[in-house]
C-alpha positions, 0 to 999 in steps of 0.5 A, a space after each residue: 545544614 549540618 555544616 552550619 550547625 557544626 560551625 554554630 556548635 564551635 562558636 558556642 564553645 568559643 562563646 562559653 570559653 569567653 564567658 568563663 573568662 569574663 565571669 572569672 574577671 567579674 568575680 575577682 574584681 573589687 566592684 563584684 563585692 558591692 554591685 549597684 544593681 542585681 541581675 536575674 538569669 534565664 536559660 535557653 537549651 536547644 537539642 538541634 538534632 531533636 528540634 527541642 527548645 526549652 526556655 526557663 525564665 525566673 519565677 516561671 515554668 519552663 517553656 518547651 517547644 519544637 524548632 530548628 535554627 530559625 526558632 532559636 534565633 526567634 526565641 533569643 530575639 524575643 528575649 533580647 527585646 525583654 532586656 535579656 542579653 546572652 552572657 555565656 553559651 556552652 555546646 557539646 554534641 547535639 546540645 547548645 545552652 545559653 545563659 542570659 541575664 538582665 538587671 533588676 532594680 
């Protein structure tokens, strides 16, 4: 289990780095000045050694729950079905933090 979590954390670091590059490219592109559609953002935080998961959607109170890897996969899958997509992930120590976005009309 610890080996898979370590690999997941490393993947999160790479994901965060790729997300930063994508954000920089988006902010410096001419299209960023006049977007056709706005976005809203959702945050998912997981302290894997404490089995603590927090989901914060816009306009709602944060939802705190307990859960391991399977619960995080389930939460991200449910959010995906609601139109959310992961745009970045950061990891440090026992902590993973995802930012998700979806278009708003």
